[in-house]
C-alpha positions in Angstrom: 0.0 0.0 0.0 1.3 3.5 -0.9 2.3 5.5 2.2 -0.3 8.2 1.3 -3.1 5.7 1.2 -2.0 4.1 4.4 -2.0 7.6 6.0 -5.5 8.2 4.7 -6.7 4.9 6.3 -5.3 6.0 9.6 -7.1 9.4 9.2 -10.4 7.6 8.3 -10.2 5.5 11.4 -9.3 8.5 13.5 -12.5 10.2 12.3 -14.5 7.1 13.1 -13.0 7.0 16.5 -13.6 10.7 17.2 -17.2 10.1 16.1 -17.9 8.4 19.5 -17.0 11.7 21.2 -18.9 13.8 18.7 -22.1 11.7 19.2 -21.7 11.9 23.0 -21.4 15.7 22.8 -24.7 15.7 20.8 -26.7 13.5 23.3 -25.5 15.4 26.3 -27.5 18.4 25.1 -30.2 16.9 22.8 -32.5 14.0 23.3 -30.8 10.9 21.9 -33.2 9.7 19.2 -33.9 13.3 18.1 -30.1 13.8 17.8 -29.9 10.7 15.5 -32.7 12.1 13.4 -30.9 15.5 13.1 -27.8 13.7 11.9 -29.7 11.9 9.2 -31.5 15.1 8.1 -28.1 16.6 7.4 -26.9 13.5 5.6 -30.0 13.4 3.5 -29.6 17.0 2.4 -26.0 16.3 1.5 -26.6 13.0 -0.3 -29.8 13.9 -2.3 -27.9 13.3 -5.6 -27.0 9.7 -4.6 -30.6 8.5 -3.9 -31.4 7.3 -7.4 -31.7 3.5 -7.5 -33.5 0.9 -9.6 -37.1 0.0 -8.8 -36.3 -3.6 -7.9 -33.8 -2.4 -5.3 -36.1 -0.1 -3.4 -37.8 -2.8 -1.2 -34.6 -4.5 -0.1 -32.8 -1.2 0.4 -35.6 0.2 2.5 -35.6 -2.9 4.8 -31.8 -2.8 5.3 -31.7 1.0 5.7 -34.5 1.0 8.3 -32.9 -1.7 10.3 -29.5 0.0 10.2 -30.8 3.5 10.7 -33.4 3.0 13.4 -32.3 -0.3 14.9 -28.5 0.4 15.0 -27.9 4.2 14.9 -31.0 5.1 17.0 -30.0 2.6 19.7 -26.3 3.6 19.4 -27.2 7.3 20.3 -29.5 6.1 23.0 -26.8 3.9 24.5 -24.3 6.8 24.5 -26.8 9.0 26.3 -27.3 6.3 29.0 -23.6 5.5 29.4 -21.1 7.4 31.5 -18.3 7.0 29.0 -17.6 6.4 25.3 -14.8 3.8 25.9 -17.2 1.0 26.8 -19.5 1.8 23.9 -16.5 1.8 21.5 -15.6 -1.7 22.7 -19.1 -3.2 22.6 -19.7 -2.0 19.1 -16.8 -4.0 17.8 -18.7 -7.2 18.5 -20.5 -6.6 15.2 -17.7 -8.7 13.6 -18.2 -11.9 15.6 -22.0 -11.5 15.5 -21.9 -11.2 11.7 -19.7 -14.3 11.6 -22.2 -16.3 13.8 -25.2 -15.1 11.8 -23.4 -16.1 8.5 -23.1 -19.6 9.9 -26.8 -19.8 11.0 -28.5 -18.0 8.2 -26.2 -18.3 5.2 -24.8 -21.7 5.8 -21.1 -20.6 6.0 -18.6 -22.8 7.7 -17.1 -21.9 11.1 -13.4 -23.0 11.6 -11.8 -23.4 15.0 -9.9 -20.1 14.6 -13.0 -18.1 13.9 -14.7 -19.9 16.8 -11.8 -18.9 19.0 -12.0 -15.3 17.9 -15.8 -15.2 18.6 -15.4 -16.7 22.0 -12.5 -14.3 22.8 -14.4 -11.2 21.7 -17.5 -12.0 23.7 -15.4 -12.9 26.7 -14.0 -9.4 26.5 -17.5 -7.9 26.6 -18.3 -10.2 29.7 -15.2 -8.9 31.5 -16.3 -5.3 30.6 -19.8 -5.9 31.8 -18.6 -7.0 35.2 -16.5 -3.9 35.8 -18.1 -2.2 38.8 -18.1 1.2 37.0 -19.6 -0.2 33.8 -22.1 -2.3 35.8 -23.7 1.0 36.9 -24.9 1.6 33.4 -25.2 -2.1 32.2 -28.5 -1.1 30.6 -26.5 1.1 28.2 -24.3 -1.9 27.3 -27.4 -4.0 26.7 -28.9 -1.3 24.4 -25.6 -1.0 22.5 -25.5 -4.8 22.1 -29.1 -4.8 20.7 -28.1 -2.1 18.3 -25.1 -4.0 17.2 -27.3 -7.1 16.6 -29.5 -4.9 14.4 -26.5 -3.7 12.5 -25.2 -7.3 12.0 -28.6 -8.4 10.8 -28.7 -5.7 8.2 -25.2 -6.8 7.0 -26.5 -10.4 6.7 -29.5 -9.1 4.7 -27.1 -7.2 2.4 -25.3 -10.5 1.7 -28.6 -12.2 1.1 -29.7 -9.5 -1.3 -26.2 -9.2 -2.8 -27.4 -9.8 -6.4 -29.9 -7.0 -6.1 -27.8 -4.5 -4.1 -24.3 -5.3 -5.4 -23.9 -2.1 -7.4 -25.0 0.3 -4.7 -22.3 2.6 -3.3 -21.7 3.4 0.3 -22.9 7.0 -0.4 -26.2 5.6 -1.7 -26.5 3.4 1.3 -26.0 6.4 3.6 -28.5 8.4 1.8 -31.1 5.7 1.9 -30.5 5.0 5.6 -31.2 8.7 6.2 -34.3 8.7 4.0 -35.8 5.6 5.5 -35.0 6.4 9.1 -35.9 10.0 9.6 -39.7 9.6 9.8 -39.4 6.6 12.2 -36.8 8.3 14.4 -38.9 11.5 14.6 -42.0 9.6 15.5 -40.2 7.6 18.2 -38.6 10.8 19.6 -41.9 12.7 19.9 -43.6 9.7 21.4 -41.0 8.9 24.1 -38.8 11.9 24.4 -39.4 15.5 25.5 -37.7 18.9 25.3 -36.6 18.6 21.7 -37.4 22.2 20.8 -36.1 23.6 24.0 -32.8 21.7 23.5 -32.1 23.2 20.1 -33.6 26.7 20.6 -32.7 27.9 24.1 -29.0 28.4 24.8 -28.1 27.0 21.4 -25.9 24.0 22.1 -23.1 24.6 19.6 -21.1 21.7 20.8 -24.0 19.4 20.2 -24.6 20.7 16.7 -20.9 20.4 16.1 -21.1 16.8 17.2 -24.0 16.1 14.8 -22.2 17.9 11.9 -19.0 15.9 12.6 -20.9 12.6 12.6 -22.7 13.4 9.4 -19.9 15.0 7.4 -16.9 13.4 9.1 -17.9 9.8 9.9 -20.5 9.3 7.2 -19.2 11.3 4.2 -15.5 11.7 4.7 -15.0 8.4 6.4 -17.1 6.2 4.1 -16.2 8.3 1.0 -12.5 7.9 1.7 -12.8 4.2 2.3 -14.8 3.8 -0.9 -12.0 5.6 -2.8 -9.4 3.3 -1.3 -11.4 0.2 -2.2 -10.9 1.1 -5.8 -7.2 0.4 -5.3 -7.1 -2.3 -2.7 -9.3 -5.3 -1.6 -11.2 -5.1 1.6 -8.9 -7.7 3.1 -6.0 -5.2 2.9 -7.9 -2.3 4.5 -9.8 -4.3 7.2 -7.0 -4.6 9.7 -6.7 -0.8 9.9 -10.3 -0.6 11.3 -9.0 -2.0 14.6 -7.6 1.5 15.1 -11.0 3.2 15.4 -11.9 1.9 18.9 -8.4 2.7 20.1 -8.8 6.3 18.9 -12.3 6.4 20.5 -10.9 5.3 23.8 -8.1 7.8 23.7 -10.4 10.6 22.6 -12.8 9.8 25.5 -9.9 10.1 27.9 -8.7 13.4 26.5 -12.1 15.1 26.0 -14.2 13.7 28.9 -11.3 12.8 31.3 -12.5 9.2 31.4 -10.8 6.6 33.6 -9.8 3.2 32.3 -10.1 0.5 34.9 -8.1 -2.7 34.6 -11.2 -4.7 33.7 -12.0 -2.2 30.9 -8.4 -2.6 29.5 -8.6 -6.4 29.7 -12.1 -6.4 28.1 -10.8 -4.2 25.3 -7.8 -6.4 24.7 -9.9 -9.5 24.6 -12.6 -8.0 22.4 -10.2 -6.4 19.9 -8.0 -9.5 19.9 -11.0 -11.7 19.1 -12.1 -9.3 16.3 -8.5 -9.4 15.0 -8.5 -13.2 14.9 -11.7 -13.2 12.9 -10.6 -10.5 10.4 -7.2 -12.1 9.7 -8.9 -15.5 9.3 -11.3 -13.9 6.8 -8.3 -12.5 5.0 -6.7 -16.0 4.7 -10.0 -17.5 3.5 -10.5 -14.8 1.0 -13.9 -13.8 2.5 -12.9 -10.4 3.7 -14.2 -8.9 0.5 -17.6 -9.3 2.0 -16.8 -7.0 5.0 -19.6 -4.4 5.4 -19.5 -1.3 3.1 -21.2 0.8 5.8 -19.5 0.8 9.2 -21.3 1.0 12.5 -21.6 4.3 14.3 
């Protein structure tokens, strides 16, 4: 890989890592589901030119986009609002890789080797260690919500694989645009049914940090991050870029410490090492098997 492209990959994962802090800044000031809807409103405005798809793609694309937008991103914002730090959320979200591997075995009939099984077990053991940390246990409900959101994300990726013949020519930008288009009405409805203070949050004492967090998530994580990765995938297979994605949770944890002065306990460190180690085993095994080309086009969070 050219040094410039390798540097771009590091920057992309830095942006994805910082996105956890950006989203946390948003939900501190703005109701979580409403903040997710605002993010998608901005994405939709920016990606209007990318929404055109074939008629036979609409149904499958709508199902996948709704599951990913409301099920994953909505719950991701809600979990961040409930959690006391971003570090634990950054670790939990990484379980999308082992969950996708398990779902592929159950629903797509893929084979599971002992190395992948080891990676899955290691990753989930890391989450277990994290969950029993006394500090994290105080907001274990946030961890559960984040896990449900990650399962929704993983399900959407399995559906993308199942619909691969129909959706194979859809770019990440088109996916992002359709996630926004499909999710905004549902997120707004959920917000106004179960949340309060939306107008007050965005009109009184205008929360510029929150708006900045939403803008960073929409423009940085969704457009620059995914746009940059899509550019790199024109030159390199996904198997070559996938290992770099292990940097994003590291950047998320470091940025949480720097911005929010978060404290890493030894259980959180051990949980992170086990989870990321398990994810690494799965990714490198996928590279050896040549299946890393099917890694998701749209990353979580």
